N, CA, C and O atoms as CSV, one atom per row, in Angstrom:
chain,resi,resn,atom,element,x,y,z
A,1,MET,N,N,22.928,-15.824,-81.356
A,1,MET,CA,C,24.223,-16.636,-81.260
A,1,MET,C,C,23.980,-16.591,-79.706
A,1,MET,O,O,23.903,-15.513,-79.116
A,2,ASN,N,N,23.825,-18.195,-78.861
A,2,ASN,CA,C,23.377,-18.120,-78.062
A,2,ASN,C,C,24.896,-18.342,-77.122
A,2,ASN,O,O,25.890,-18.067,-77.794
A,3,ILE,N,N,25.110,-18.672,-76.078
A,3,ILE,CA,C,26.004,-18.762,-75.363
A,3,ILE,C,C,26.692,-20.215,-75.236
A,3,ILE,O,O,27.780,-20.417,-74.697
A,4,ALA,N,N,25.548,-21.564,-76.054
A,4,ALA,CA,C,26.187,-23.020,-75.806
A,4,ALA,C,C,27.034,-23.112,-77.502
A,4,ALA,O,O,27.650,-24.136,-77.799
A,5,THR,N,N,26.923,-21.638,-78.713
A,5,THR,CA,C,27.961,-21.639,-79.520
A,5,THR,C,C,29.071,-20.945,-79.031
A,5,THR,O,O,30.120,-21.555,-78.827
A,6,ILE,N,N,28.962,-19.607,-78.792
A,6,ILE,CA,C,29.934,-18.864,-78.130
A,6,ILE,C,C,30.984,-19.755,-77.346
A,6,ILE,O,O,32.188,-19.584,-77.540
A,7,ALA,N,N,30.569,-20.597,-76.562
A,7,ALA,CA,C,31.510,-21.528,-75.814
A,7,ALA,C,C,32.206,-22.969,-76.790
A,7,ALA,O,O,33.301,-23.461,-76.518
A,8,HIS,N,N,31.648,-23.277,-77.499
A,8,HIS,CA,C,32.392,-24.036,-78.295
A,8,HIS,C,C,33.544,-23.423,-79.213
A,8,HIS,O,O,34.685,-23.841,-79.412
A,9,ARG,N,N,32.851,-22.239,-79.735
A,9,ARG,CA,C,33.946,-21.267,-80.364
A,9,ARG,C,C,35.180,-21.132,-79.309
A,9,ARG,O,O,36.364,-21.308,-79.598
A,10,PHE,N,N,34.672,-20.787,-78.044
A,10,PHE,CA,C,35.874,-20.220,-77.368
A,10,PHE,C,C,36.737,-21.671,-76.948
A,10,PHE,O,O,37.938,-21.649,-76.677
A,11,PHE,N,N,36.135,-22.574,-76.947
A,11,PHE,CA,C,36.753,-23.924,-76.392
A,11,PHE,C,C,38.068,-24.104,-78.283
A,11,PHE,O,O,39.259,-24.369,-78.445
A,12,LEU,N,N,37.162,-23.844,-79.028
A,12,LEU,CA,C,37.779,-24.272,-80.093
A,12,LEU,C,C,39.651,-23.822,-80.648
A,12,LEU,O,O,40.702,-24.388,-80.952
A,13,PHE,N,N,39.055,-22.400,-80.486
A,13,PHE,CA,C,40.146,-21.079,-80.651
A,13,PHE,C,C,40.920,-20.927,-79.616
A,13,PHE,O,O,41.991,-20.357,-79.824
A,14,GLY,N,N,40.632,-21.348,-78.337
A,14,GLY,CA,C,41.622,-21.552,-76.980
A,14,GLY,C,C,42.489,-22.920,-77.279
A,14,GLY,O,O,43.702,-22.843,-77.477
A,15,GLY,N,N,41.846,-24.071,-77.298
A,15,GLY,CA,C,43.040,-24.935,-78.077
A,15,GLY,C,C,43.592,-24.461,-78.622
A,15,GLY,O,O,44.584,-23.935,-78.118
A,16,ALA,N,N,43.292,-24.301,-80.225
A,16,ALA,CA,C,43.765,-24.489,-80.905
A,16,ALA,C,C,44.857,-23.268,-80.632
A,16,ALA,O,O,45.820,-23.468,-81.373
A,17,LEU,N,N,45.026,-22.212,-79.923
A,17,LEU,CA,C,45.847,-21.277,-79.264
A,17,LEU,C,C,46.885,-22.241,-78.785
A,17,LEU,O,O,47.840,-22.542,-79.502
A,18,LEU,N,N,46.637,-22.960,-77.025
A,18,LEU,CA,C,47.442,-23.868,-76.533
A,18,LEU,C,C,48.317,-24.757,-77.240
A,18,LEU,O,O,49.484,-24.862,-76.864
A,19,VAL,N,N,47.840,-25.483,-78.333
A,19,VAL,CA,C,48.246,-26.416,-79.165
A,19,VAL,C,C,49.246,-25.932,-79.662
A,19,VAL,O,O,50.126,-26.794,-79.661
A,20,PHE,N,N,49.627,-24.910,-80.137
A,20,PHE,CA,C,50.187,-23.641,-81.282
A,20,PHE,C,C,51.312,-23.327,-80.346
A,20,PHE,O,O,52.434,-23.389,-80.849
A,21,ILE,N,N,51.219,-22.963,-78.926
A,21,ILE,CA,C,52.117,-22.789,-78.331
A,21,ILE,C,C,53.131,-23.875,-77.867
A,21,ILE,O,O,54.357,-23.820,-77.761
A,22,ALA,N,N,52.021,-25.133,-77.559
A,22,ALA,CA,C,53.250,-25.819,-77.164
A,22,ALA,C,C,53.807,-26.331,-78.372
A,22,ALA,O,O,54.443,-27.383,-78.307
A,23,VAL,N,N,53.699,-25.882,-79.213
A,23,VAL,CA,C,54.333,-25.937,-80.975
A,23,VAL,C,C,55.589,-25.565,-80.963
A,23,VAL,O,O,56.474,-26.420,-81.004
A,24,VAL,N,N,55.927,-23.981,-80.894
A,24,VAL,CA,C,56.138,-23.349,-80.701
A,24,VAL,C,C,57.311,-23.314,-79.417
A,24,VAL,O,O,58.384,-22.779,-79.697
A,25,GLN,N,N,57.191,-23.683,-78.492
A,25,GLN,CA,C,57.736,-23.642,-77.086
A,25,GLN,C,C,58.868,-25.377,-77.085
A,25,GLN,O,O,59.694,-25.697,-76.230
A,26,LEU,N,N,58.544,-26.010,-78.105
A,26,LEU,CA,C,58.866,-27.286,-78.497
A,26,LEU,C,C,60.129,-26.630,-79.480
A,26,LEU,O,O,61.325,-26.806,-79.246
A,27,ARG,N,N,59.818,-26.182,-80.131
A,27,ARG,CA,C,60.516,-26.228,-81.559
A,27,ARG,C,C,61.423,-25.159,-81.447
A,27,ARG,O,O,62.301,-25.061,-82.305
A,28,LEU,N,N,61.313,-23.805,-79.926
A,28,LEU,CA,C,62.174,-22.357,-79.958
A,28,LEU,C,C,63.086,-23.290,-78.139
A,28,LEU,O,O,63.351,-22.700,-77.092
A,29,ARG,N,N,63.305,-24.756,-78.451
A,29,ARG,CA,C,63.923,-24.517,-76.972
A,29,ARG,C,C,65.266,-24.371,-76.549
A,29,ARG,O,O,66.086,-25.085,-77.126
A,30,ARG,N,N,65.651,-23.643,-75.714
A,30,ARG,CA,C,66.802,-22.809,-75.057
A,30,ARG,C,C,67.774,-24.162,-75.585
A,30,ARG,O,O,67.526,-25.359,-75.432
A,31,ARG,N,N,69.179,-23.399,-76.381
A,31,ARG,CA,C,70.085,-24.458,-76.700
A,31,ARG,C,C,71.121,-24.581,-75.332
A,31,ARG,O,O,71.328,-23.467,-74.850
A,32,ALA,N,N,71.459,-25.125,-74.977
A,32,ALA,CA,C,73.050,-25.003,-74.303
A,32,ALA,C,C,74.243,-24.345,-74.765
A,32,ALA,O,O,74.867,-25.246,-75.326
A,33,LYS,N,N,74.683,-23.649,-74.820
A,33,LYS,CA,C,75.953,-23.295,-74.720
A,33,LYS,C,C,77.176,-23.932,-75.090
A,33,LYS,O,O,77.963,-23.980,-76.035
A,34,ASP,N,N,76.973,-24.483,-73.746
A,34,ASP,CA,C,78.179,-25.388,-73.894
A,34,ASP,C,C,78.474,-26.363,-74.179
A,34,ASP,O,O,77.856,-26.446,-75.241
A,35,ALA,N,N,79.077,-27.452,-74.055
A,35,ALA,CA,C,79.188,-29.135,-74.513
A,35,ALA,C,C,78.244,-29.766,-73.730
A,35,ALA,O,O,77.806,-30.845,-74.129
A,36,THR,N,N,77.802,-29.247,-72.572
A,36,THR,CA,C,77.360,-29.784,-71.158
A,36,THR,C,C,76.212,-30.687,-71.963
A,36,THR,O,O,75.804,-30.009,-72.906
A,37,PRO,N,N,75.612,-31.870,-71.918
A,37,PRO,CA,C,74.392,-32.103,-72.576
A,37,PRO,C,C,73.063,-31.758,-71.769
A,37,PRO,O,O,73.270,-31.488,-70.586
A,38,ARG,N,N,71.782,-31.719,-72.173
A,38,ARG,CA,C,70.708,-31.302,-71.137
A,38,ARG,C,C,69.910,-32.731,-71.466
A,38,ARG,O,O,69.903,-33.522,-72.408
A,39,PRO,N,N,69.234,-32.626,-70.158
A,39,PRO,CA,C,68.384,-33.759,-70.193
A,39,PRO,C,C,67.253,-33.486,-71.288
A,39,PRO,O,O,66.954,-32.309,-71.489
A,40,PRO,N,N,66.565,-34.548,-72.051
A,40,PRO,CA,C,65.802,-34.216,-73.003
A,40,PRO,C,C,64.285,-33.786,-72.104
A,40,PRO,O,O,63.445,-33.130,-72.719
A,41,VAL,N,N,64.053,-34.123,-70.895
A,41,VAL,CA,C,62.536,-33.608,-70.043
A,41,VAL,C,C,63.496,-33.004,-69.378
A,41,VAL,O,O,64.537,-33.376,-68.836
A,42,ASP,N,N,62.696,-31.533,-69.589
A,42,ASP,CA,C,63.201,-30.847,-68.398
A,42,ASP,C,C,61.692,-29.771,-67.990
A,42,ASP,O,O,60.554,-30.233,-67.911
A,43,ALA,N,N,61.976,-28.606,-67.821
A,43,ALA,CA,C,60.472,-28.232,-66.986
A,43,ALA,C,C,60.132,-27.328,-68.538
A,43,ALA,O,O,58.906,-27.338,-68.650
A,44,ASN,N,N,60.518,-26.863,-69.279
A,44,ASN,CA,C,60.196,-26.741,-70.797
A,44,ASN,C,C,59.029,-27.618,-71.616
A,44,ASN,O,O,57.912,-27.425,-72.097
A,45,VAL,N,N,59.952,-28.652,-71.476
A,45,VAL,CA,C,58.727,-29.716,-72.676
A,45,VAL,C,C,58.195,-30.535,-71.642
A,45,VAL,O,O,57.643,-31.587,-71.963
A,46,VAL,N,N,58.255,-30.307,-70.821
A,46,VAL,CA,C,56.449,-30.148,-69.119
A,46,VAL,C,C,55.696,-29.874,-69.166
A,46,VAL,O,O,54.616,-30.451,-69.034
A,47,ARG,N,N,56.082,-28.356,-69.486
A,47,ARG,CA,C,55.090,-27.225,-69.557
A,47,ARG,C,C,54.521,-27.585,-71.189
A,47,ARG,O,O,53.301,-27.469,-71.304
A,48,ALA,N,N,55.292,-28.014,-72.480
A,48,ALA,CA,C,54.624,-28.070,-73.583
A,48,ALA,C,C,53.505,-29.002,-73.349
A,48,ALA,O,O,52.299,-28.759,-73.327
A,49,ILE,N,N,54.205,-30.245,-73.158
A,49,ILE,CA,C,53.480,-31.186,-73.431
A,49,ILE,C,C,51.831,-30.808,-72.162
A,49,ILE,O,O,50.746,-31.254,-72.536
A,50,LEU,N,N,51.869,-30.369,-71.414
A,50,LEU,CA,C,50.872,-30.235,-70.369
A,50,LEU,C,C,50.012,-29.309,-71.195
A,50,LEU,O,O,48.837,-29.675,-71.207
A,51,PHE,N,N,50.334,-27.884,-72.098
A,51,PHE,CA,C,49.728,-27.144,-72.659
A,51,PHE,C,C,48.680,-28.121,-73.987
A,51,PHE,O,O,47.459,-28.099,-74.149
A,52,GLY,N,N,49.540,-28.747,-74.603
A,52,GLY,CA,C,49.479,-29.942,-75.941
A,52,GLY,C,C,48.197,-30.534,-75.585
A,52,GLY,O,O,47.220,-30.604,-76.330
A,53,VAL,N,N,48.259,-30.852,-74.676
A,53,VAL,CA,C,47.304,-31.859,-73.515
A,53,VAL,C,C,45.905,-31.514,-73.400
A,53,VAL,O,O,44.912,-32.176,-73.703
A,54,VAL,N,N,46.055,-29.850,-72.692
A,54,VAL,CA,C,44.708,-29.156,-72.465
A,54,VAL,C,C,44.607,-28.760,-73.730
A,54,VAL,O,O,43.517,-28.314,-74.091
A,55,GLY,N,N,45.454,-28.816,-74.463
A,55,GLY,CA,C,44.636,-27.941,-75.991
A,55,GLY,C,C,43.914,-28.713,-76.969
A,55,GLY,O,O,43.126,-28.251,-77.793
A,56,VAL,N,N,44.255,-29.989,-76.815
A,56,VAL,CA,C,43.873,-30.567,-77.573
A,56,VAL,C,C,42.374,-31.614,-76.811
A,56,VAL,O,O,41.592,-32.345,-77.418
A,57,LEU,N,N,42.417,-31.378,-75.707
A,57,LEU,CA,C,40.960,-31.529,-74.746
A,57,LEU,C,C,39.954,-30.172,-75.135
A,57,LEU,O,O,38.751,-30.244,-75.389
A,58,ALA,N,N,40.754,-28.979,-75.108
A,58,ALA,CA,C,39.661,-27.960,-75.734
A,58,ALA,C,C,39.277,-28.530,-76.810
A,58,ALA,O,O,38.148,-29.016,-76.748
A,59,ILE,N,N,39.849,-28.642,-77.814
A,59,ILE,CA,C,39.702,-28.990,-79.111
A,59,ILE,C,C,38.415,-29.813,-79.308
A,59,ILE,O,O,37.460,-29.636,-80.064
A,60,LEU,N,N,38.683,-30.767,-78.398
A,60,LEU,CA,C,37.872,-32.214,-78.428
A,60,LEU,C,C,36.323,-31.106,-77.910
A,60,LEU,O,O,35.393,-30.866,-78.680
A,61,ILE,N,N,36.388,-30.760,-76.937
A,61,ILE,CA,C,35.163,-30.476,-75.834
A,61,ILE,C,C,34.286,-29.175,-77.261
A,61,ILE,O,O,33.095,-29.148,-77.568
A,62,GLY,N,N,35.440,-28.278,-77.832
A,62,GLY,CA,C,34.809,-27.502,-78.759
A,62,GLY,C,C,33.867,-28.109,-80.006
A,62,GLY,O,O,32.841,-27.512,-80.333
A,63,ALA,N,N,34.343,-29.491,-80.762
A,63,ALA,CA,C,34.119,-30.134,-81.443
A,63,ALA,C,C,32.936,-30.563,-81.439
A,63,ALA,O,O,32.285,-30.368,-82.466
A,64,GLY,N,N,32.371,-31.185,-80.445
A,64,GLY,CA,C,31.353,-31.897,-79.557
A,64,GLY,C,C,31.926,-33.385,-79.669
A,64,GLY,O,O,31.275,-34.378,-79.995
A,65,VAL,N,N,33.134,-33.337,-79.367
A,65,VAL,CA,C,33.413,-34.937,-79.077
A,65,VAL,C,C,32.961,-35.355,-77.636
A,65,VAL,O,O,32.247,-36.315,-77.347
A,66,ILE,N,N,33.399,-34.641,-76.981
A,66,ILE,CA,C,33.449,-34.730,-75.474
A,66,ILE,C,C,32.485,-33.531,-74.776
A,66,ILE,O,O,32.936,-32.496,-74.285
A,67,PRO,N,N,31.037,-33.907,-74.843
A,67,PRO,CA,C,30.221,-32.894,-73.769
A,67,PRO,C,C,30.432,-32.365,-73.154
A,67,PRO,O,O,30.981,-32.842,-72.161
A,68,MET,N,N,30.128,-30.690,-73.239
A,68,MET,CA,C,30.025,-29.921,-71.827
A,68,MET,C,C,29.752,-30.307,-70.750
A,68,MET,O,O,28.537,-30.482,-70.841
A,69,ALA,N,N,30.086,-30.612,-69.602
A,69,ALA,CA,C,29.178,-30.157,-68.512
A,69,ALA,C,C,27.947,-29.532,-68.130
A,69,ALA,O,O,28.071,-28.376,-67.726
A,70,ARG,N,N,26.725,-30.037,-68.160
A,70,ARG,CA,C,25.781,-29.143,-67.925
A,70,ARG,C,C,25.419,-29.277,-66.257
A,70,ARG,O,O,25.119,-30.176,-65.471
A,71,LEU,N,N,25.644,-27.787,-66.229
A,71,LEU,CA,C,25.352,-27.097,-64.582
A,71,LEU,C,C,24.015,-26.630,-64.712
A,71,LEU,O,O,23.691,-25.872,-65.626
A,72,ARG,N,N,23.032,-27.138,-63.641
A,72,ARG,CA,C,21.703,-27.205,-63.734
A,72,ARG,C,C,21.754,-25.769,-62.212
A,72,ARG,O,O,20.704,-25.319,-61.753
């Protein structure tokens, strides 16, 4: 295997892991025990969205849709 193949697999698996973590974070949000409603967008939601966006970009790079930077 060459380094390009390893890099593409790394981005695919890493991106899939980030998307999975984002989904789990959104599904397992802490609920307030009192009757005070929480805002729909808090720090956990922003972090989950960030993980999802970075994960999708990593999957696109790993799949070859977005070309990797060529460092010379």
